[in-house]
Backbone bond lengths (Angstrom), bond angles and torsions (degrees), N, CA, C in turn:
res aa  C-N    CA-C-N  psi(-1)  N-CA   C-N-CA  omega(-1)  CA-C   N-CA-C  phi
1 X - - - 1.465 - - 1.517 108.44 -
2 X 1.349 116.56 137.58 1.441 121.19 176.63 1.516 110.78 -90.68
3 X 1.327 116.10 137.75 1.456 121.58 178.30 1.524 109.66 -110.36
4 X 1.324 118.94 153.00 1.441 120.19 178.93 1.531 110.38 -59.42
5 X 1.340 114.81 141.55 1.470 118.63 177.92 1.543 110.45 -65.57
6 X 1.274 116.79 -37.36 1.456 121.53 176.48 1.538 108.55 -105.97
7 X 1.288 115.51 118.23 1.462 119.28 179.69 1.517 109.97 -110.52
8 X 1.315 113.80 143.50 1.457 119.43 174.24 1.533 108.23 -70.26
9 X 1.306 116.95 129.73 1.461 121.67 178.48 1.519 110.17 -108.68
10 X 1.340 114.96 144.42 1.457 120.57 -175.35 1.533 109.31 -120.56
11 X 1.294 115.56 150.01 1.464 121.28 175.86 1.530 109.35 -75.26
12 X 1.333 115.46 165.46 1.475 118.10 178.96 1.524 110.48 -65.68
13 X 1.345 117.91 -28.16 1.446 120.57 175.91 1.528 112.15 -66.66
14 X 1.365 115.93 -40.35 1.453 120.14 179.90 1.530 112.60 -68.28
15 X 1.344 115.31 -43.67 1.466 116.75 -178.68 1.535 111.11 -71.90
16 X 1.326 116.33 -31.69 1.477 120.71 175.68 1.522 110.26 -62.02
17 X 1.333 116.77 -44.43 1.448 120.37 179.55 1.514 111.83 -68.52
18 X 1.333 118.18 -42.63 1.460 122.15 -177.18 1.534 111.65 -65.13
19 X 1.320 115.86 -38.46 1.479 119.76 -174.48 1.515 113.14 -95.33
20 X 1.329 116.73 -9.02 1.451 118.76 178.28 1.514 114.58 71.54
21 X 1.342 115.94 30.36 1.459 120.86 178.19 1.513 109.02 -124.12
22 X 1.299 117.13 159.18 1.461 120.28 -177.61 1.507 110.87 -82.34
23 X 1.301 115.40 162.21 1.452 121.90 175.22 1.517 111.13 -57.35
24 X 1.353 115.99 -41.33 1.461 120.81 -179.06 1.528 110.58 -62.80
25 X 1.350 116.67 -37.88 1.455 119.59 178.90 1.528 111.75 -64.04
26 X 1.321 116.81 -41.02 1.460 120.74 178.58 1.537 111.09 -63.38
27 X 1.330 116.20 -38.87 1.461 119.96 179.01 1.543 109.47 -67.64
28 X 1.343 117.26 -40.63 1.476 120.00 178.37 1.524 110.50 -63.05
29 X 1.333 117.15 -41.04 1.453 120.47 178.54 1.543 110.36 -60.24
30 X 1.313 116.72 -39.23 1.466 120.66 176.39 1.530 111.02 -65.55
31 X 1.335 116.13 -42.35 1.462 120.65 179.30 1.531 112.36 -63.30
32 X 1.328 116.57 -33.14 1.464 121.95 178.09 1.513 112.36 -76.12
33 X 1.315 117.14 -5.16 1.462 119.70 -178.34 1.494 114.10 81.14
34 X 1.333 116.65 14.39 1.467 120.34 -176.09 1.524 109.58 -69.70
35 X 1.301 117.86 -42.65 1.484 121.13 172.55 1.536 109.33 -156.25
36 X 1.303 115.51 172.07 1.443 122.72 171.01 1.521 107.95 -123.91
37 X 1.334 116.76 143.99 1.475 118.88 175.12 1.535 110.08 -57.37
38 X 1.308 116.84 152.28 1.435 120.42 178.71 1.530 111.26 -59.50
39 X 1.343 115.16 -36.97 1.475 118.42 -179.38 1.507 109.23 -154.06
40 X 1.333 116.23 140.29 1.438 122.59 173.70 1.521 108.15 -119.29
41 X 1.298 117.66 121.34 1.457 122.18 -178.19 1.543 108.36 -64.33
42 X 1.350 117.90 118.44 1.463 118.85 -176.90 1.537 113.06 -67.13
43 X 1.308 117.94 -20.32 1.473 120.87 -178.32 1.532 111.85 -86.47
44 X 1.309 114.83 -42.64 1.484 118.34 -175.43 1.510 113.63 -103.40
45 X 1.370 116.99 -19.96 1.458 119.64 -175.38 1.508 113.84 78.74
46 X 1.341 116.73 2.72 1.461 119.64 179.34 1.527 110.04 -67.42
47 X 1.340 115.61 141.17 1.458 121.74 -179.35 1.525 109.83 -99.62
48 X 1.341 114.61 142.44 1.454 121.38 178.21 1.527 109.07 -130.58
49 X 1.317 114.51 135.00 1.469 120.97 -172.43 1.498 111.33 -118.03
50 X 1.358 115.94 151.41 1.479 119.86 175.57 1.541 109.71 -111.82
51 X 1.316 115.43 -176.08 1.476 120.14 -175.33 1.531 111.83 -64.91
52 X 1.340 118.01 -31.47 1.458 119.65 176.68 1.529 110.50 -62.70
53 X 1.356 116.06 -39.63 1.452 118.93 175.45 1.522 112.08 -61.28
54 X 1.330 115.25 -39.88 1.471 120.26 178.40 1.545 109.98 -61.73
55 X 1.332 116.37 -44.97 1.466 120.92 -179.38 1.525 109.52 -64.71
56 X 1.358 117.40 -37.20 1.446 120.62 179.89 1.542 111.11 -63.81
57 X 1.344 115.81 -37.78 1.471 119.30 176.55 1.541 109.64 -62.24
58 X 1.316 117.10 -37.59 1.447 119.71 177.81 1.525 112.01 -63.48
59 X 1.336 115.88 -39.78 1.472 119.36 176.53 1.526 110.56 -64.18
60 X 1.331 116.38 -40.69 1.466 121.40 177.85 1.552 109.98 -59.08
61 X 1.311 115.22 -46.55 1.466 119.06 -178.33 1.538 110.62 -64.59
62 X 1.311 116.45 -38.52 1.478 120.78 179.01 1.517 110.10 -60.43
63 X 1.325 116.85 -46.18 1.468 120.63 -178.72 1.533 111.45 -71.64
64 X 1.337 115.59 -31.36 1.461 119.61 178.47 1.526 111.13 -66.56
65 X 1.339 117.21 -35.87 1.466 120.09 -177.04 1.528 112.78 -67.46
66 X 1.332 117.77 -19.24 1.481 119.66 177.84 1.520 112.81 -94.43
67 X 1.345 115.08 9.49 1.438 120.24 171.16 1.519 117.08 91.76
68 X 1.352 116.99 15.91 1.445 118.73 179.17 1.539 110.97 -78.88
69 X 1.329 115.64 148.80 1.451 121.01 176.14 1.529 110.15 -77.03
70 X 1.343 117.27 169.11 1.443 120.92 178.41 1.519 111.11 -57.70
71 X 1.322 117.84 -45.11 1.472 120.26 -178.95 1.530 110.52 -66.80
72 X 1.347 117.36 -41.00 1.457 119.00 179.71 1.513 111.57 -62.91
73 X 1.343 116.80 -38.71 1.469 120.58 178.99 1.519 110.23 -61.98
74 X 1.330 117.71 -48.60 1.453 121.02 -179.17 1.532 110.66 -64.07
75 X 1.333 117.33 -42.13 1.477 121.02 -179.99 1.516 111.80 -60.89
76 X 1.344 115.14 -44.35 1.453 119.89 -177.50 1.536 111.09 -71.29
77 X 1.322 117.10 -45.01 1.462 121.66 -177.66 1.535 111.57 -65.22
78 X 1.319 117.07 -38.79 1.468 120.83 -177.43 1.521 112.48 -93.00
79 X 1.344 116.94 1.71 1.474 122.34 177.41 1.521 111.36 52.13
80 X 1.323 115.41 54.26 1.439 121.17 179.18 1.524 110.56 -74.11
81 X 1.325 116.83 171.23 1.471 122.83 -169.90 1.515 112.14 -61.51
82 X 1.334 119.10 -29.91 1.463 120.39 -176.29 1.510 113.10 -92.56
83 X 1.345 116.91 22.72 1.466 119.97 -177.01 1.540 110.44 -66.10
84 X 1.350 119.61 -31.11 1.463 121.15 177.71 1.528 110.17 -60.97
85 X 1.301 115.92 -43.59 1.479 120.71 178.33 1.536 109.82 -63.59
86 X 1.320 115.28 -41.13 1.464 119.81 179.95 1.534 110.51 -63.67
87 X 1.317 118.11 -42.37 1.452 121.46 179.47 1.494 111.70 -63.32
88 X 1.330 117.67 -38.33 1.471 120.66 177.54 1.513 109.15 -65.35
89 X 1.324 117.29 -38.84 1.447 120.23 177.16 1.523 112.61 -64.00
90 X 1.340 116.04 -36.10 1.461 119.77 176.82 1.531 111.48 -66.49
91 X 1.324 115.57 -39.19 1.470 119.05 177.52 1.513 110.49 -61.60
92 X 1.330 117.27 -39.52 1.452 120.57 179.35 1.514 110.96 -67.93
93 X 1.355 117.46 -39.12 1.447 120.64 176.05 1.516 111.23 -61.34
94 X 1.333 115.94 -42.31 1.470 121.26 179.98 1.526 109.56 -63.71
95 X 1.314 116.33 -40.34 1.469 120.46 179.74 1.535 110.48 -64.31
96 X 1.371 115.80 -43.30 1.457 118.27 178.70 1.518 112.30 -64.62
97 X 1.327 116.35 -38.21 1.469 120.67 177.65 1.517 110.72 -64.52
98 X 1.335 117.62 -42.76 1.451 120.68 179.70 1.508 111.70 -63.23
99 X 1.340 116.47 -40.94 1.462 119.60 178.19 1.521 110.68 -64.65
100 X 1.335 116.96 -37.92 1.482 119.52 179.11 1.525 109.69 -66.24
101 X 1.365 116.23 -41.86 1.468 118.91 179.57 1.511 110.95 -63.87
102 X 1.325 117.80 -40.60 1.468 120.60 176.95 1.523 110.40 -56.72
103 X 1.335 115.65 -46.33 1.473 122.46 -179.32 1.545 109.55 -63.25
104 X 1.316 117.26 -50.94 1.455 120.85 -172.70 1.511 111.05 -68.34
105 X 1.333 117.66 -42.23 1.463 120.69 -178.62 1.528 110.26 -64.66
106 X 1.337 117.40 -38.99 1.448 119.25 -179.82 1.525 111.51 -64.84
107 X 1.331 117.37 -41.77 1.449 120.31 179.07 1.523 111.10 -71.12
108 X 1.335 116.71 -28.78 1.467 120.28 -179.65 1.534 111.55 -75.03
109 X 1.354 115.24 -37.64 1.457 121.06 -178.45 1.532 108.83 -96.64
110 X 1.291 116.97 90.71 1.453 120.50 -175.18 1.535 114.11 -67.71
111 X 1.322 117.34 -9.37 1.458 120.22 179.24 1.513 111.88 -74.10
112 X 1.326 117.73 -17.98 1.467 122.05 -179.99 1.540 108.51 -104.73
113 X 1.341 116.63 131.34 1.447 119.88 179.94 1.516 113.38 -94.02
114 X 1.347 116.12 -24.83 1.464 118.63 -179.09 1.515 109.40 -162.58
115 X 1.333 116.18 165.34 1.458 122.38 173.81 1.535 108.43 -147.36
116 X 1.344 115.72 143.34 1.459 121.89 -178.99 1.525 108.85 -112.23
117 X 1.312 117.72 136.75 1.458 121.03 -175.18 1.522 109.90 -160.72
118 X 1.319 115.70 160.57 1.470 121.98 171.43 1.529 108.08 -79.75
119 X 1.337 115.12 149.71 1.454 119.43 178.05 1.525 108.65 -147.73
120 X 1.345 115.52 145.76 1.467 121.19 174.36 1.518 107.44 -99.45
121 X 1.338 117.45 114.76 1.465 121.81 -179.15 1.520 109.29 -91.02
122 X 1.331 118.08 134.87 1.459 120.04 179.98 1.517 111.47 -77.68
123 X 1.330 116.47 162.47 1.461 121.42 172.95 1.531 107.83 -65.91
124 X 1.335 116.31 138.10 1.462 121.73 -178.22 1.504 110.95 -136.70
125 X 1.330 115.51 145.23 1.444 122.55 166.88 1.528 106.74 -112.73
126 X 1.348 116.58 128.15 1.480 119.58 -172.97 1.519 110.78 -127.29
127 X 1.324 113.61 145.85 1.452 120.75 166.04 1.512 106.65 -81.31
128 X 1.345 117.16 121.86 1.457 121.53 -171.89 1.516 112.01 -115.45
129 X 1.301 115.70 139.61 1.456 120.87 177.14 1.517 109.17 -142.11
130 X 1.315 117.86 141.88 1.449 122.57 179.18 1.509 111.60 -77.18
131 X 1.306 116.78 134.93 1.478 121.56 -177.37 1.536 108.71 -118.80
132 X 1.311 115.05 136.70 1.445 120.89 175.69 1.536 106.43 -135.63
133 X 1.312 115.77 86.84 1.455 120.27 -175.55 1.508 111.08 -94.06
134 X 1.318 116.34 144.46 1.462 121.70 179.43 1.524 111.67 -93.75
135 X 1.341 117.81 -6.52 1.460 121.80 -179.24 1.526 109.59 -159.78
136 X 1.311 116.84 168.12 1.460 121.63 175.94 1.520 110.63 -57.93
137 X 1.320 115.20 -47.75 1.479 118.83 -176.48 1.506 111.26 -63.92
138 X 1.315 116.93 -40.95 1.483 119.61 -179.99 1.504 110.73 -65.46
139 X 1.331 118.56 -40.15 1.465 121.11 176.96 1.515 110.08 -62.09
140 X 1.355 116.69 -40.96 1.455 119.86 178.29 1.514 111.75 -63.84
141 X 1.327 116.84 -38.51 1.476 120.46 178.07 1.511 110.11 -64.98
142 X 1.338 117.72 -36.66 1.464 121.11 -179.97 1.533 111.44 -68.37
143 X 1.323 115.55 -30.11 1.455 119.38 175.81 1.532 109.50 -65.34
144 X 1.324 116.45 -40.97 1.452 121.39 176.60 1.509 110.59 -62.36
145 X 1.341 116.53 -43.63 1.478 121.63 -178.41 1.507 112.03 -67.47
146 X 1.350 117.19 -28.42 1.462 119.56 179.10 1.514 110.75 -62.89
147 X 1.329 117.61 -39.75 1.461 120.60 175.44 1.529 110.05 -65.71
148 X 1.307 115.25 -40.06 1.461 119.86 -179.45 1.512 110.82 -60.61
149 X 1.330 117.06 -41.57 1.465 121.89 178.46 1.535 111.30 -62.72
150 X 1.293 116.21 -40.97 1.479 121.85 -179.74 1.511 110.55 -60.36
151 X 1.338 114.90 -48.34 1.471 118.57 -178.41 1.522 110.25 -66.40
152 X 1.312 116.44 -42.69 1.472 120.98 -178.72 1.518 111.09 -62.67
153 X 1.355 116.42 -35.74 1.483 120.31 -178.92 1.522 112.89 -80.96
154 X 1.326 117.50 -5.15 1.448 120.80 175.99 1.519 115.11 90.42
155 X 1.342 118.51 13.52 1.470 120.21 177.31 1.510 110.52 -74.83
156 X 1.325 114.39 152.53 1.480 119.65 173.00 1.511 108.05 -98.41
157 X 1.318 115.98 119.51 1.469 120.80 -176.75 1.527 110.06 -73.60
158 X 1.328 114.74 142.76 1.469 120.93 175.33 1.507 107.90 -95.86
159 X 1.334 116.04 100.06 1.458 120.56 -173.05 1.513 114.69 -72.05
160 X 1.322 118.72 -8.50 1.453 120.82 -178.25 1.513 114.16 -70.85
161 X 1.330 117.06 -20.03 1.474 120.55 -178.86 1.528 108.41 -131.59
162 X 1.334 118.63 138.91 1.465 120.93 179.05 1.513 111.92 -80.22
163 X 1.313 114.56 172.85 1.454 122.15 177.61 1.529 110.74 -60.80
164 X 1.332 116.14 147.05 1.467 119.67 177.21 1.513 109.27 -139.77
165 X 1.339 115.22 160.58 1.452 121.26 171.89 1.530 108.55 -120.05
166 X 1.326 116.72 147.69 1.466 121.14 178.86 1.525 110.02 -124.39
167 X 1.318 113.64 157.94 1.466 120.77 -177.31 1.534 108.91 -130.79
168 X 1.312 116.55 133.89 1.470 120.07 178.76 1.533 110.28 -65.88
169 X 1.312 117.29 -37.33 1.443 123.17 178.43 1.514 110.11 -113.67
170 X 1.347 118.28 103.39 1.468 119.62 -174.71 1.522 113.19 -54.22
171 X 1.333 117.62 -39.04 1.464 120.59 -177.83 1.515 112.15 -66.09
172 X 1.327 115.47 -23.11 1.466 118.81 -179.48 1.513 112.32 -76.10
173 X 1.323 117.59 -10.10 1.442 120.70 -178.50 1.520 111.79 -55.34
174 X 1.339 114.26 -43.29 1.462 119.67 -176.90 1.523 111.64 -62.85
175 X 1.327 115.11 -40.46 1.467 119.69 -175.29 1.504 112.99 -83.35
176 X 1.357 117.65 -20.79 1.463 119.75 -173.47 1.511 113.54 -87.20
177 X 1.321 117.91 -3.64 1.447 118.51 178.65 1.542 111.20 -78.57
178 X 1.327 114.46 142.67 1.450 118.26 179.97 1.496 112.88 95.09
179 X 1.307 117.54 -143.42 1.447 122.16 -175.11 1.532 111.20 -61.26
180 X 1.311 114.86 133.42 1.474 120.41 176.24 1.511 113.60 70.13
181 X 1.319 119.52 22.31 1.454 121.77 -178.42 1.532 110.92 -71.26
182 X 1.346 115.41 137.40 1.463 120.96 178.65 1.537 108.81 -129.00
183 X 1.310 115.13 129.76 1.447 119.56 178.77 1.517 108.79 -162.56
184 X 1.349 115.21 176.23 1.452 120.40 179.13 1.531 108.58 -106.75
185 X 1.331 115.65 124.17 1.464 120.71 178.20 1.518 108.72 -90.34
186 X 1.329 117.21 130.85 1.456 122.47 -174.41 1.538 110.07 -125.27
187 X 1.307 115.89 120.40 1.460 122.06 178.41 1.517 108.34 -108.44
188 X 1.332 119.13 114.80 1.474 120.18 179.41 1.520 112.79 -61.35
189 X 1.327 116.51 130.69 1.467 121.93 -178.65 1.523 109.25 -133.51
190 X 1.309 115.64 167.21 1.463 122.84 173.97 1.527 106.13 -95.57
191 X 1.345 118.75 110.88 1.469 120.65 -173.14 1.525 111.05 -70.84
192 X 1.317 114.48 143.16 1.480 119.38 174.82 1.530 110.58 -118.46
193 X 1.328 116.74 -7.57 1.458 121.92 178.38 1.508 109.70 -146.93
194 X 1.309 117.53 135.11 1.480 121.00 -179.62 1.555 111.30 -81.99
195 X 1.304 116.27 -10.24 1.465 120.04 -174.58 1.524 112.62 -104.44
196 X 1.322 117.84 10.68 1.445 121.17 -178.93 1.528 110.02 -72.91
197 X 1.332 119.06 117.00 1.484 120.84 -176.73 1.509 113.11 -68.97
198 X 1.323 119.32 -16.41 1.447 121.71 -179.90 1.546 113.54 -83.14
199 X 1.342 114.09 -9.53 1.459 118.44 -176.81 1.527 111.65 -102.06
200 X 1.308 114.79 147.89 1.463 121.33 -179.05 1.534 108.56 -135.87
201 X 1.328 115.19 134.59 1.463 120.48 -177.13 1.512 111.24 -98.20
202 X 1.328 116.85 134.14 1.452 123.82 176.10 1.521 108.52 -119.92
203 X 1.336 117.86 115.96 1.470 120.13 -178.18 1.529 112.23 -68.73
204 X 1.313 115.13 159.73 1.465 120.34 175.09 1.540 109.16 -61.94
205 X 1.294 117.56 145.57 1.471 120.23 -175.52 1.522 111.10 -157.24
206 X 1.308 114.70 153.56 1.489 120.48 169.31 1.539 106.50 -83.76
207 X 1.301 115.89 152.32 1.480 118.84 -176.61 1.518 109.62 -155.23
208 X 1.339 114.35 159.17 1.455 120.44 168.99 1.520 105.72 -104.83
209 X 1.328 116.05 134.33 1.457 120.22 -173.83 1.533 109.84 -130.56
210 X 1.306 113.61 156.43 1.454 120.21 170.88 1.510 107.47 -129.24
211 X 1.309 115.73 135.24 1.456 122.12 -178.23 1.519 107.58 -110.77
212 X 1.308 117.39 131.59 1.456 120.84 178.36 1.505 111.70 -151.35
213 X 1.323 115.86 163.72 1.463 118.78 178.48 1.526 110.09 -135.71
214 X 1.329 114.45 161.90 1.451 120.58 -179.27 1.520 109.74 133.93
215 X 1.314 116.34 -177.86 1.471 120.66 179.08 1.516 109.35 -67.66
216 X 1.344 116.42 164.98 1.455 122.43 -175.09 1.521 114.40 -47.30
217 X 1.303 117.14 -33.25 1.457 121.24 -174.35 1.529 112.19 -61.29
218 X 1.345 118.40 -19.78 1.452 120.31 -179.21 1.511 112.89 -74.37
219 X 1.348 116.59 -17.84 1.460 120.49 -173.86 1.524 112.50 -62.38
220 X 1.317 116.87 -41.56 1.482 120.03 -179.37 1.522 110.89 -58.49
221 X 1.325 117.18 -41.23 1.456 120.80 179.03 1.529 111.48 -67.30
222 X 1.317 116.31 -38.14 1.463 120.30 177.65 1.526 111.25 -60.26
223 X 1.334 116.47 -43.52 1.468 120.26 177.55 1.519 111.50 -62.23
224 X 1.312 116.27 -43.29 1.484 119.69 -179.78 1.525 110.64 -59.03
225 X 1.320 116.04 -45.29 1.471 120.19 179.73 1.500 110.51 -63.78
226 X 1.322 116.68 -42.28 1.475 120.28 -177.55 1.514 111.95 -66.54
227 X 1.319 117.75 -41.94 1.494 120.95 177.68 1.514 110.04 -61.00
228 X 1.360 115.76 -42.96 1.469 120.20 179.03 1.544 111.02 -62.03
229 X 1.331 117.22 -39.19 1.435 122.09 -179.40 1.534 111.48 -70.29
230 X 1.314 117.32 -36.49 1.467 120.70 176.17 1.537 110.67 -61.16
231 X 1.325 116.26 -43.76 1.461 120.92 179.13 1.524 111.28 -69.60
232 X 1.306 117.63 -39.70 1.466 121.12 -179.17 1.508 111.61 -63.77
233 X 1.325 117.82 -35.52 1.450 121.85 -179.41 1.524 112.20 -87.12
234 X 1.317 118.28 -4.32 1.460 120.98 179.94 1.496 113.25 67.59
235 X 1.348 117.58 38.23 1.453 122.13 -178.35 1.514 111.04 -91.37
236 X 1.329 115.84 150.53 1.463 121.69 179.77 1.527 108.56 -106.32
237 X 1.325 119.45 111.66 1.463 121.75 179.52 1.520 110.85 -60.43
238 X 1.326 115.10 149.14 1.468 121.33 179.49 1.516 108.83 -146.95
239 X 1.324 116.18 107.44 1.463 119.13 -178.94 1.521 112.67 97.35
240 X 1.309 114.41 179.19 1.463 121.48 -173.49 1.531 111.50 -77.67
241 X 1.337 114.54 139.52 1.452 120.21 172.45 1.519 109.33 -64.64
242 X 1.317 117.56 143.99 1.459 120.72 -177.51 1.515 110.18 -128.47
243 X 1.320 113.86 141.43 1.477 121.52 171.79 1.528 105.93 -112.95
244 X 1.314 116.96 112.83 1.454 121.81 -176.18 1.537 108.75 -101.20
245 X 1.290 116.55 121.72 1.468 121.41 -178.85 1.494 111.70 -86.92
246 X 1.334 118.10 89.83 1.458 122.38 -177.26 1.526 110.47 -70.34
247 X 1.326 115.72 -48.55 1.462 120.98 175.11 1.521 106.68 -132.96
248 X 1.294 117.49 109.64 1.462 123.21 -174.14 1.545 107.99 -140.96
249 X 1.321 117.18 177.26 1.497 119.01 -176.43 1.512 113.00 -54.37
250 X 1.344 118.03 -38.70 1.448 119.13 -178.68 1.543 112.07 -68.23
251 X 1.351 117.87 -15.08 1.458 121.95 -178.06 1.511 113.08 -70.43
252 X 1.325 116.03 -27.75 1.462 120.21 -177.88 1.518 110.30 163.61
253 X 1.339 115.54 143.19 1.461 119.99 -176.01 1.523 113.73 -72.38
254 X 1.358 116.78 -14.62 1.471 120.51 -175.35 1.502 113.37 -81.78
255 X 1.358 117.74 -10.53 1.462 119.92 -177.27 1.532 111.20 -75.95
256 X 1.335 116.13 135.23 1.454 121.61 174.00 1.522 108.73 -75.96
257 X 1.341 119.85 135.40 1.459 121.41 -178.97 1.528 113.12 -54.17
258 X 1.337 118.33 -28.64 1.437 121.21 179.89 1.539 112.04 -72.81
259 X 1.342 116.41 -12.14 1.453 121.07 -179.10 1.535 113.07 -105.19
260 X 1.330 117.04 7.43 1.464 119.25 176.39 1.525 108.43 -60.56
261 X 1.318 117.22 143.23 1.462 121.17 -176.25 1.522 110.00 -127.78
262 X 1.320 115.73 134.76 1.459 122.26 -174.20 1.522 110.02 -129.92
263 X 1.333 114.56 150.08 1.448 120.82 172.64 1.525 106.91 -122.82
264 X 1.310 116.99 107.95 1.466 122.36 175.68 1.529 107.62 -87.70
265 X 1.313 116.97 129.36 1.446 121.39 -170.53 1.522 111.22 -131.99
266 X 1.326 116.79 134.77 1.467 122.50 172.47 1.538 108.02 -121.13
267 X 1.345 118.44 109.23 1.475 120.95 176.31 1.534 110.11 -58.20
268 X 1.314 117.09 142.57 1.463 121.11 179.66 1.512 109.62 -131.56
269 X 1.346 115.44 163.45 1.474 119.66 -177.95 1.519 110.93 -77.22
270 X 1.347 117.23 -36.19 1.473 118.79 177.59 1.505 108.07 -160.87
271 X 1.353 114.51 155.26 1.456 120.09 178.41 1.524 110.31 -78.44
272 X 1.317 114.36 152.52 1.462 120.66 171.31 1.513 107.00 -133.94
273 X 1.336 114.94 106.82 1.459 119.91 -175.44 1.527 110.97 -71.90
């Protein structure tokens, strides 16, 4: 594309007003390597910008509105070497957002009791503890105490994923709820040592999930529906079944038990649309 030989140049005040950003933001964008002013007066240090700079600010704002950091914006816009890693991070953000929307929409629309969908689960390292609860309430209390143990032991919690429980025998999930339930409670953490015996690594995986809300008693029905759906789709389970507590007693005392929200998940080897 050919550009005019003579370009209209704008002061930092003019471009700040036109683009709706502060002078400090424009300077930070320059510091991040996002762009350089068309010309800087060597005597006064005043910056002058052209229309390409204005368009670049628009690109910056577009990327900022989707939640990218300053570094991510510059890396993506300038196509730096680590852009592949950045794109993978964006896919993970999109996946987390989609899972949140699934959760929130289901709780918002009380006419729906559950929804089944495919989900990409991220790799996780968890602090794991064995649970043997004699009742629903006791199991819920142990979930609260699992977080307490993590903090007391000095672990850094990974807030991007909620607490989950796993079962060695997926089919036993239905029968193990309630009195005498036994399972492994897993609290996602940021690992600082690979040799910590209390930590367990779960690789990233594709999975079929069912999202539902209500008091604990609804969980057994969610598992039954999910197992039926796995068989109907001809999917091959891979790894431990997981019950993810999206909104549970440990999430906050203000939640009504009828609004607890769970994601029952069965890892699979591959999706079948």
